N, C-alpha and C positions, 0 to 999 in steps of 0.2 A: 704485503697486498691479497691474497687470500682471507685474512682474517674479513679488510675492507669490503671487500667483496662476499663476505659471509653476511656479514653484517649489512648488506644495500640489497640482498636480496629478503634478508627479515627480516627489514620495515616495510620492502614492498608485499611480502607475502601478507602480515599481519596487517599492514595499515589498507584504508580508504575502504573499509565496507561498513555500509550501513546496518546500523546493529536497530532493533526490535527495544523499545521500552515496556516492561512489561507495567511496568508502575502504570503507565498512563491507563489503561486497562482493565487492569488485576481485580479488579470490583464489580466488572459491569460484563465479565466475560458468561459463558455458561462453555463449560468443553467439550468440545463434539471425540466421538473414538468413531473411527473404521465401521464400526457398528448404526451410527446414528448421524452422519457422514448427511442423511437426507433430510435433516430437520435443516439444511439450508434452503433447500425448494420453498419457494411460495412468490409470492410478489410484493416488490416491494416500491416504497417510491426513490423514485429519482437523484431526486435531491435531501440531502440528509438533512436533520431532526436539530442531532445535537453535536456536538464536541467534547472531546472529553482533554483538558489540561494535561503537563506535567507530574499533575497531582493525583493525574484521576479522577479532578473532581468534572461533574457531566456541566457543562455548560449551553443555552440555549442559541441558537444561530439567529441573531435576528438582521443580520447584510443580507440581503436577496445577491450581492453580488459574492459573498462566501457562499452561499450554500450554490448558484450560478458553474461559479471557479469548480471545487470540488463536489461536484456528484461524481454518481456510481464509476460512471463510464472512465473519467479520467482517473482512478484508481485500476480499472480493469482491461481498459481498450488500450485509450491513449491520451497523456497531457492534452491533448490538443481538442480535445474532443469540450465541444459548446453547444448550451444549447440556452431557450431563451425560460426564460422561469415562469414566464405568464400563463406559458402549455403548461398541459398536467401530461408527464410521462409515468410508466411504472414499466419496473425494469422486472421481468421473469428468471428468475435462478432456478434451472435443472441441473440434478447431479445424475451424469451420464455416465459415469464406473465409478470405483474408486481412487481413480487421478484425471478426471475429466467433466469439467462445468460449464454447462451452458448458460451465460445473461446473453438477454433477447431483449431490447428496449422499446415500446410502443408507446406511441400516441394516437388516442382515438383507435384500438385497436388494429392501424397500422405498422407494422416494424418498421423502425428506423435504423435501427442498426442492432448487429449478433455477432458475437465474439464468442468462443469456445477458450476454454485454459485448459493447458496440463497441467500437473503440481503434484504438493503431497500432501497427506494429511501428519503433521506432528503437533505435539505440548498444545492441542484441542483446536485448530487453527488449520487452513488451508493456505497451504504458500505458492502459489501459481509461479511457474515457472518462465514467470512477464519483471525478472528482473534486468534492470539494466547499467551496464556498466563502460566507461568508454577513456581512454585515456587521453590525455591530453600531453603533446610534446614526452618530454623522455622524464616520466616520476622521481618528482625527489629529487631532480639533478638539474631542473627549467622544465617542469608541468607537475601534472597531479594526473586524478581521476573524478569522474561524475562518475557518483553511484547508488540509486535506490531501485526501492524492491517495496510491496505490499503482499499481506497477509489477511485473511478472512475469516470471521467467526460467527457466531452467534454470539449476540445479547442473551442477559437473564431476560426481556420482556418480547425474547423470539422476534425482535429486528436484528438487522443485520451491523455488523460490525466490522468498518475496516480500519489496521494500523497501516503507514503508510514509513519508512524512513527513508531520509535525505543522507546525503555526505561525499561533499564537496573538496577536497581535499588537495593540497602540493607543496611544494617550499621549491629554493631556488638554490641548489647546493648544500645542500640537507642544514640551511643553515637558516632562513627567512624563509618559517612557515606560515602557511596562510591557509584559512575554509572556513567551512560553515557546515552543520549538521543537524537535523534537527527530525522528528518523529510529529505525526501526526494521527491521530483519533477520530473514527467520524460513525456517527450511527444512520443505520439508516430504516423507518420508521416500514414494518410490515402491513401489508394492508388484507 
């Protein structure tokens, strides 16, 4: 019985963790250090202009729907953030300290959104503390987890680089496993 409980807790501890794909953005990132975190400061377009596939290939975003859905505030504030693509928005990024960044969204110089994120700089990226983890039912007996997180960095062309990891997994009695996981990578042009 002790072995079964140990195995159960080991699986719970090791699973359901959204993880980032370094391969996706490896060739396009400029690593940040504590001394140059301020390089993130600047104005960026709210809507992404490029996306990265799982192999790290850069692709233009042609779909207005994709640009609108994956606006920068989707990743830093809320997945429910919706904006009209026909309007022009700017996001001003300001580093407040080594572990706090402010994002201010403006339309025609009027503030429409503001969020301050705390986090840590590691591996050349700023990891905001806006991780999301939700348990559904009793994980792996009759339920699972939903988990997502974001990291923010600088692209080689001084654009803003956002990497998002998502994982939704679960099982019934450890026998019937189901779920999905994916990574998204987007580039936001510096103005």
